C-alpha positions as CSV (number, residue, x, y, z in Angstrom):
1,M,-0.3,36.5,-17.2
2,H,1.8,39.0,-18.3
3,E,-0.1,42.1,-19.5
4,F,1.6,42.0,-22.4
5,I,-0.3,38.7,-23.5
6,K,-3.9,40.6,-23.3
7,W,-3.1,43.2,-25.2
8,T,-4.7,43.0,-29.1
9,A,-2.2,42.9,-31.8
10,A,-2.9,46.3,-32.4
11,E,-2.5,47.3,-29.6
12,A,1.3,45.5,-29.3
13,V,2.2,47.0,-32.7
14,A,1.0,50.8,-31.3
15,R,3.6,50.0,-28.6
16,L,6.0,48.6,-30.4
17,K,5.9,51.4,-33.0
18,S,6.3,54.3,-30.0
19,G,9.2,52.4,-28.4
20,E,6.8,51.7,-25.2
21,V,8.2,48.3,-25.8
22,S,10.9,46.7,-27.3
23,P,10.3,43.0,-29.8
24,L,12.9,41.2,-27.4
25,E,10.4,41.6,-24.4
26,L,7.0,40.4,-26.6
27,I,9.8,36.9,-27.2
28,D,9.9,36.8,-23.4
29,A,6.6,37.4,-23.3
30,A,5.2,34.5,-25.5
31,E,8.1,32.4,-24.8
32,A,7.0,32.5,-21.0
33,R,3.2,32.0,-21.9
34,I,4.1,29.4,-23.9
35,A,6.2,27.3,-21.5
36,E,3.0,28.1,-19.0
37,T,0.6,26.9,-21.0
38,N,1.6,24.6,-23.6
39,P,1.8,21.5,-21.6
40,K,-2.1,21.5,-21.0
41,I,-3.1,21.9,-25.0
42,N,0.2,21.2,-27.0
43,A,-0.2,24.2,-29.6
44,M,2.9,24.7,-30.1
45,V,5.1,22.1,-31.4
46,T,8.4,23.5,-32.5
47,L,9.7,26.3,-30.9
48,C,12.3,29.0,-32.7
49,F,13.6,31.7,-29.9
50,D,17.0,32.1,-30.9
51,R,15.9,32.4,-34.8
52,A,13.8,35.1,-33.5
53,R,15.4,37.0,-31.3
54,A,18.1,37.3,-33.4
55,H,15.3,38.7,-36.4
56,A,14.4,41.0,-33.7
57,R,17.9,42.2,-33.5
58,R,18.5,43.2,-36.4
59,L,14.8,45.0,-36.9
60,M,16.0,47.1,-33.8
61,A,19.0,47.8,-35.3
62,Q,17.1,49.6,-38.4
63,K,14.9,51.8,-36.1
64,R,11.9,51.2,-38.9
65,T,9.0,53.0,-36.8
66,D,8.3,55.6,-39.3
67,I,7.2,53.1,-42.2
68,P,3.7,53.0,-43.3
69,G,1.2,50.6,-43.9
70,A,0.8,47.2,-42.7
71,F,4.2,47.2,-40.9
72,L,4.5,45.4,-37.4
73,H,7.7,46.5,-35.7
74,G,8.9,43.0,-34.6
75,L,5.4,41.4,-33.4
76,P,5.6,37.6,-32.5
77,I,3.9,35.3,-34.7
78,A,3.2,31.5,-34.5
79,V,2.8,29.4,-37.9
80,K,1.4,26.3,-39.1
81,D,3.3,23.2,-39.4
82,N,2.8,23.1,-43.1
83,T,4.5,26.1,-43.9
84,D,8.0,26.2,-43.9
85,V,10.1,29.0,-42.3
86,E,13.7,28.4,-43.1
87,G,15.7,26.4,-41.2
88,V,13.0,25.0,-38.8
89,R,11.4,22.2,-38.6
90,C,8.1,21.2,-40.6
91,T,6.7,18.4,-40.3
92,S,2.9,18.6,-42.2
93,G,2.3,16.9,-39.1
94,S,3.4,13.3,-40.9
95,R,6.3,11.0,-39.9
96,V,7.1,11.0,-43.8
97,H,8.8,14.8,-42.9
98,E,9.4,13.8,-39.0
99,H,12.7,15.2,-39.2
100,R,12.3,17.8,-42.4
101,I,13.9,21.3,-42.2
102,A,12.4,23.9,-44.2
103,P,15.3,25.6,-46.7
104,A,13.6,28.4,-47.8
105,S,10.3,30.0,-46.1
106,D,6.9,30.0,-47.6
107,P,5.5,33.2,-49.8
108,V,3.5,34.1,-46.9
109,V,6.2,33.9,-44.3
110,R,8.4,36.2,-46.6
111,R,6.0,38.4,-47.2
112,L,4.4,38.6,-43.2
113,E,8.7,38.6,-41.7
114,A,9.0,41.4,-44.6
115,H,6.2,43.6,-43.2
116,G,8.1,43.1,-39.6
117,A,6.6,40.2,-38.4
118,I,8.9,37.7,-36.4
119,V,8.6,34.1,-36.0
120,I,8.4,32.1,-32.6
121,G,7.4,28.3,-33.5
122,K,5.3,26.4,-35.4
123,T,1.8,25.4,-34.4
124,N,0.2,21.9,-34.7
125,L,-2.5,19.8,-37.5
126,P,-3.7,17.2,-38.5
127,E,-1.3,14.6,-40.6
128,F,-1.2,16.7,-44.1
129,A,-3.7,19.0,-42.8
130,A,-6.3,16.3,-43.3
131,G,-9.7,16.3,-41.0
132,G,-11.2,18.1,-38.5
133,N,-9.7,17.5,-35.2
134,T,-6.0,18.1,-34.6
135,F,-3.7,14.9,-33.9
136,N,-0.7,13.2,-35.6
137,D,1.5,10.2,-34.8
138,V,4.4,13.2,-34.3
139,F,3.3,15.4,-32.4
140,G,-0.1,13.8,-30.4
141,A,-3.3,15.8,-30.2
142,T,-3.8,19.6,-29.7
143,R,-6.4,20.6,-27.0
144,N,-9.0,23.2,-26.5
145,P,-7.9,25.8,-24.0
146,W,-12.0,26.4,-23.0
147,D,-11.7,22.6,-21.9
148,T,-8.7,20.5,-22.7
149,R,-10.9,17.3,-22.8
150,M,-12.2,18.7,-25.9
151,S,-11.2,19.0,-29.9
152,A,-9.0,22.7,-31.0
153,S,-10.9,21.0,-34.4
154,G,-8.5,21.1,-37.5
155,S,-6.6,21.3,-39.5
156,S,-5.5,25.1,-38.3
157,G,-6.3,23.8,-34.4
158,G,-2.6,24.6,-33.0
159,S,-3.4,28.4,-34.8
160,A,-6.8,28.9,-32.9
161,A,-5.3,27.0,-29.2
162,A,-2.0,28.9,-29.2
163,L,-4.2,32.4,-29.7
164,A,-7.2,31.3,-27.5
165,A,-4.0,30.9,-24.6
166,G,-2.7,34.0,-25.5
167,Q,1.0,32.2,-27.0
168,A,0.5,34.6,-29.5
169,W,-1.0,37.8,-31.0
170,L,-1.2,36.5,-34.8
171,A,-1.0,32.8,-36.6
172,T,-1.4,31.7,-39.6
173,G,-3.8,29.6,-41.2
174,N,-4.7,27.8,-44.6
175,D,-8.2,26.4,-45.2
176,F,-9.6,24.0,-47.4
177,G,-13.2,23.1,-45.9
178,G,-12.9,25.0,-43.0
179,S,-9.7,24.3,-41.7
180,I,-9.5,28.4,-40.1
181,R,-13.0,28.3,-39.5
182,T,-13.8,25.2,-37.4
183,P,-10.8,25.5,-35.4
184,A,-11.8,29.4,-34.3
185,A,-14.9,28.8,-33.9
186,F,-14.3,25.8,-31.4
187,C,-12.0,28.3,-29.6
188,S,-13.5,31.5,-29.5
189,V,-11.2,33.5,-31.8
190,S,-11.3,34.8,-35.6
191,G,-9.7,34.3,-38.5
192,L,-10.5,35.1,-42.5
193,R,-10.8,32.4,-45.1
194,P,-10.2,34.8,-48.1
195,S,-10.7,34.6,-51.6
196,P,-9.0,32.6,-53.5
197,G,-5.6,34.5,-54.7
198,M,-5.5,37.3,-52.5
199,V,-2.7,35.9,-50.3
200,A,-0.5,34.4,-52.8
201,R,0.2,30.6,-52.6
202,I,2.7,28.9,-54.3
203,Q,1.6,24.8,-55.0
204,K,1.2,22.2,-57.5
205,Q,-1.8,23.7,-58.6
206,P,-2.0,27.3,-58.8
207,F,-5.4,27.8,-60.2
208,N,-6.8,25.9,-57.6
209,P,-9.6,28.1,-55.7
210,L,-10.4,25.4,-52.6
211,S,-7.4,25.7,-50.5
212,V,-6.2,29.4,-49.2
213,E,-3.9,31.0,-47.1
214,G,-5.2,33.4,-44.2
215,P,-4.7,34.9,-41.2
216,M,-6.0,34.2,-37.6
217,A,-6.4,36.6,-34.5
218,R,-8.2,36.7,-31.4
219,T,-10.1,39.5,-32.6
220,V,-11.6,41.5,-36.5
221,G,-9.4,44.2,-36.3
222,D,-6.0,42.0,-35.5
223,V,-7.0,39.6,-38.3
224,A,-7.5,42.4,-40.5
225,L,-3.9,43.9,-39.4
226,M,-2.1,40.6,-40.4
227,F,-4.4,40.3,-43.6
228,D,-2.7,43.6,-44.7
229,A,0.5,42.5,-44.2
230,E,-0.2,38.8,-45.9
231,A,-2.3,40.0,-49.2
232,G,-0.6,41.4,-52.6
233,F,0.5,40.6,-55.7
234,D,2.7,37.4,-56.4
235,A,3.9,36.9,-60.0
236,R,3.8,33.3,-59.4
237,D,0.3,33.3,-58.3
238,P,-1.7,33.6,-61.4
239,L,-4.7,34.7,-59.2
240,S,-3.1,37.2,-56.9
241,P,-4.5,40.8,-57.2
242,R,-2.2,43.1,-58.7
243,A,-4.6,46.5,-58.0
244,P,-3.4,48.3,-55.3
245,L,-5.5,46.8,-51.9
246,P,-7.5,49.2,-49.3
247,S,-6.5,49.1,-45.5
248,F,-8.1,46.3,-44.8
249,A,-7.3,47.3,-41.1
250,Q,-8.9,50.8,-41.5
251,A,-11.6,48.9,-42.5
252,A,-12.5,46.6,-39.6
253,A,-11.4,50.4,-37.4
254,R,-14.8,52.1,-39.6
255,A,-17.3,49.3,-38.3
256,Q,-19.8,49.4,-40.2
257,K,-24.2,48.7,-39.4
258,P,-24.8,46.2,-42.7
259,L,-28.5,47.2,-44.0
260,R,-29.7,43.5,-45.4
261,V,-28.1,40.5,-43.7
262,A,-29.2,36.8,-44.4
263,V,-29.3,33.9,-41.9
264,S,-29.7,30.4,-42.1
265,A,-28.6,27.9,-39.4
266,D,-28.3,25.0,-41.8
267,L,-27.6,26.5,-45.6
268,G,-30.2,24.0,-46.4
269,I,-28.0,20.7,-46.3
270,A,-26.5,20.1,-43.0
271,P,-28.4,16.7,-42.3
272,V,-28.3,18.3,-38.2
273,V,-27.5,21.5,-36.5
274,D,-27.3,21.1,-32.7
275,R,-29.7,23.4,-30.8
276,E,-27.6,25.4,-28.6
277,I,-26.1,26.4,-32.0
278,R,-29.0,27.6,-33.3
279,A,-30.4,29.1,-30.3
280,A,-27.3,31.2,-30.7
281,L,-27.5,32.0,-33.8
282,D,-30.8,33.1,-33.1
283,A,-30.1,35.3,-30.5
284,V,-27.6,37.2,-33.1
285,A,-30.1,37.5,-35.0
286,K,-32.4,39.1,-33.0
287,K,-29.9,41.5,-32.0
288,L,-29.5,43.0,-35.7
289,A,-33.0,43.2,-36.6
290,A,-33.2,45.2,-32.8
291,D,-30.1,47.5,-34.1
292,G,-32.4,48.4,-37.3
293,V,-31.0,45.6,-39.9
294,E,-32.9,43.8,-42.2
295,V,-33.1,40.2,-41.4
296,E,-34.2,37.3,-43.3
297,Y,-33.7,33.8,-43.1
298,V,-32.4,32.4,-46.8
299,H,-29.5,31.0,-48.0
300,P,-27.7,30.6,-51.6
301,D,-28.8,27.1,-53.5
302,L,-26.0,25.3,-51.9
303,A,-27.7,21.7,-52.9
304,D,-25.2,20.4,-54.9
305,A,-22.0,21.7,-53.6
306,G,-20.7,19.1,-50.8
307,K,-20.8,16.2,-53.1
308,H,-18.5,18.3,-56.0
309,F,-16.6,19.6,-53.2
310,L,-15.6,16.0,-52.4
311,T,-14.6,15.3,-56.0
312,L,-12.2,18.3,-56.7
313,R,-10.9,17.6,-53.1
314,G,-10.2,14.2,-54.0
315,A,-8.3,15.6,-57.5
316,V,-6.2,17.8,-55.0
317,Y,-4.9,15.1,-53.0
318,I,-3.5,13.1,-56.2
319,A,-0.8,16.0,-56.4
320,R,-0.7,16.5,-52.4
321,V,-0.6,12.7,-51.5
322,A,-0.9,10.1,-53.9
323,P,2.7,10.2,-54.9
324,L,3.3,9.3,-51.5
325,L,1.5,6.3,-50.9
326,K,3.6,3.5,-52.7
327,Q,6.8,4.2,-50.3
328,Y,4.6,5.3,-46.9
329,R,1.5,3.8,-46.9
330,E,1.9,2.1,-43.6
331,V,2.8,5.7,-41.7
332,L,0.1,7.4,-43.1
333,K,-3.0,7.9,-41.5
334,P,-6.3,6.1,-43.0
335,E,-8.0,9.1,-43.8
336,V,-4.8,10.5,-45.8
337,V,-4.8,6.6,-47.5
338,E,-8.4,7.5,-48.0
339,N,-8.2,11.0,-49.5
340,A,-5.6,9.9,-52.1
341,E,-7.1,6.8,-53.2
342,F,-10.8,8.4,-53.9
343,G,-8.7,11.0,-56.3
344,L,-7.1,8.3,-58.0
345,A,-10.4,6.5,-58.9
346,L,-11.9,9.3,-60.0
347,Q,-12.6,9.7,-63.7
348,L,-11.5,12.8,-65.6
349,T,-15.5,13.0,-66.3
350,D,-16.0,13.0,-62.9
351,V,-13.6,16.0,-62.3
352,V,-14.4,18.0,-64.9
353,A,-18.0,17.8,-64.2
354,A,-17.6,19.1,-60.5
355,E,-15.7,21.7,-61.8
356,I,-18.5,23.4,-64.1
357,A,-20.3,22.8,-61.1
358,Q,-18.4,25.0,-59.1
359,G,-18.6,27.5,-61.8
360,E,-22.2,27.3,-61.7
361,I,-22.5,27.9,-57.4
362,I,-20.2,30.7,-58.2
363,R,-22.9,32.4,-60.6
364,R,-25.2,31.7,-57.7
365,A,-23.4,33.2,-54.9
366,A,-22.8,36.0,-56.7
367,A,-26.7,36.6,-57.5
368,F,-27.4,36.2,-53.9
369,F,-25.7,38.5,-52.4
370,E,-27.0,41.3,-55.1
371,Q,-29.5,40.8,-52.5
372,Y,-27.8,41.0,-49.3
373,D,-24.3,42.3,-47.6
374,A,-23.6,39.2,-45.1
375,L,-24.8,35.6,-44.9
376,I,-24.5,34.5,-41.4
377,C,-24.7,30.7,-40.8
378,P,-22.8,28.5,-38.0
379,A,-19.1,27.1,-38.3
380,T,-19.9,24.4,-37.3
381,L,-22.8,21.9,-37.0
382,C,-21.7,20.8,-33.1
383,P,-20.0,22.5,-30.5
384,P,-16.5,21.0,-29.5
385,F,-16.7,17.6,-29.2
386,N,-14.2,14.7,-27.4
387,V,-10.4,15.3,-28.2
388,D,-10.5,11.4,-28.2
389,W,-13.0,11.1,-31.0
390,R,-11.0,11.1,-34.6
391,Y,-14.3,12.7,-35.9
392,P,-17.9,13.3,-35.3
393,Q,-19.8,9.6,-36.5
394,S,-23.0,11.5,-35.9
395,W,-24.6,14.0,-33.5
396,D,-28.6,14.1,-31.9
397,G,-28.9,10.2,-33.3
398,V,-28.0,11.3,-37.1
399,A,-25.2,9.9,-38.1
400,F,-23.0,11.2,-41.1
401,D,-21.9,10.4,-44.5
402,G,-18.1,10.0,-44.1
403,Y,-15.4,11.4,-41.8
404,M,-15.8,15.2,-43.9
405,G,-19.6,14.5,-42.8
406,W,-20.2,16.8,-39.8
407,L,-18.1,19.6,-41.6
408,V,-20.6,20.7,-44.1
409,L,-21.5,23.8,-43.6
410,T,-17.9,25.1,-44.5
411,C,-17.3,22.9,-47.4
412,A,-20.1,24.1,-48.4
413,L,-18.9,27.8,-48.2
414,T,-15.5,26.8,-50.2
415,M,-17.4,26.2,-53.3
416,T,-18.5,30.1,-53.5
417,A,-14.9,30.9,-53.6
418,C,-16.1,33.8,-51.3
419,P,-14.7,35.7,-48.5
420,V,-15.8,34.4,-45.4
421,M,-14.7,35.9,-41.4
422,A,-15.3,33.3,-38.5
423,M,-15.7,34.8,-35.2
424,P,-16.6,34.4,-31.9
425,G,-20.8,34.1,-31.3
426,G,-21.8,32.8,-27.9
427,F,-21.1,29.7,-25.8
428,T,-23.2,26.4,-24.6
429,Q,-24.4,26.1,-21.3
430,G,-21.5,24.0,-20.3
431,G,-19.4,27.0,-21.5
432,L,-18.0,26.1,-25.2
433,P,-17.7,28.2,-27.3
434,I,-20.0,28.8,-30.7
435,G,-18.8,29.9,-34.2
436,L,-20.6,32.1,-36.9
437,Q,-19.4,31.9,-40.2
438,V,-20.0,35.7,-41.9
439,V,-19.7,35.6,-45.7
440,G,-19.1,38.2,-47.9
441,K,-19.7,39.3,-51.3
442,P,-17.3,38.1,-54.0
443,R,-13.9,40.0,-53.5
444,G,-16.0,42.0,-50.8
445,E,-13.4,41.6,-47.8
446,E,-13.3,45.3,-47.4
447,A,-16.8,45.5,-46.5
448,L,-16.7,42.2,-44.8
449,F,-14.2,43.4,-42.0
450,A,-16.1,46.5,-41.4
451,H,-19.6,44.5,-40.9
452,S,-17.8,41.6,-39.0
453,A,-16.5,44.6,-36.7
454,Y,-19.9,45.5,-36.1
455,L,-20.9,42.4,-35.2
456,E,-18.0,41.7,-33.5
457,Q,-19.2,44.9,-31.0
458,M,-22.2,44.3,-30.9
459,L,-21.7,40.6,-29.4
460,G,-19.2,41.4,-27.4
461,F,-17.4,37.4,-27.1
462,S,-13.5,38.4,-28.1
463,R,-13.0,40.1,-24.7
464,R,-13.1,37.0,-22.7
465,T,-9.6,35.8,-25.0
466,P,-7.2,34.9,-24.1
467,L,-7.5,32.4,-20.9
468,D,-5.9,30.1,-18.6
469,P,-6.4,26.5,-20.1
470,H,-8.1,24.5,-17.8
């Protein structure tokens, strides 16, 4: 493994800024690492090194080393394959778009490139980002670097696996029902589901608060570094923040112990949680208490969150997928068809009731966080499962309701609109990663980064990646 690969993104950017290393050298290192590891995990599915090197040469000619703030100085990054990069293939993991070349870059890519990032390739995902296991008919399955027999989860599974294996220093993700958080958990990396609008999106339903763009990396500090480059105002997204934002990287650098933390293994809604995950969460709670943090086993009322999430998700799929049913039904995976048909069968009164209910959930969560600095819970109710499963149908003898049933711990928190950090929380006896969700106050990303950095330092798990897939 090349020494460059072991650097954090922050370390790599510092060396790029000082001139100790060039963007071209980091691109070469990433290309070699991808060639070495990708046959084992299938995380990167489309590479664009010619484009990356041309971009690097333009940056180097500008000699932009004195720019303050969130400038990445030529750091190579990976982009999820449902996010357009101009001139690069973008399939969304579907045969519908198997040969599509993106005519222009997505706003988040344009923003990252304007802040000095260099795109080196696209990462795998389930078809149309539907589901918690990364496989599709275009590229096949992505495997977990910690155990290549296991799933990397989804939908940002390619991004998480690429980070864990050291193929890139940063990667984009997007999160609806847990698509950043569950892959981060399965691959022992970190990722932020930000508050809606913090990273501007251009989509068919611009006011939808469920689906967000977010950063993924191997450390909390690196997630913050990327978030500084991603977050900000865009007039085309009415949810995006106009006010000057704080430096989230500086917040992460000032790791801060929370005063009062809520802990919950099941949020009062999970039908089952694996015993090793419960034990890992208890171990975290004990460490916090031993360090003087007030810990209470409690959670907000999320009893109706899962049901209303599915309704709102179904409505979103009317716009995303339903127009494709007539022409492409035979090539779409069954779960995508099921999502769209579920949405089409909804009554308007169902959707309105779910929107009203989400407003109540958001208000209950806001009231809850008047008492607590953060809520810590598992990111998944089971550890990484066999990559050949489409999804877990049950765990420990308890059956799940549908293919989204095992994702209830992330789906419910989506409904709160609170920012959520996913981060490493331990390992099973068999060496498989366990991930945590750290939920912050509404629009509380700055404090969330500081608290998550404290927790990361206390636990020390992030130092175990990248790793050689095995």
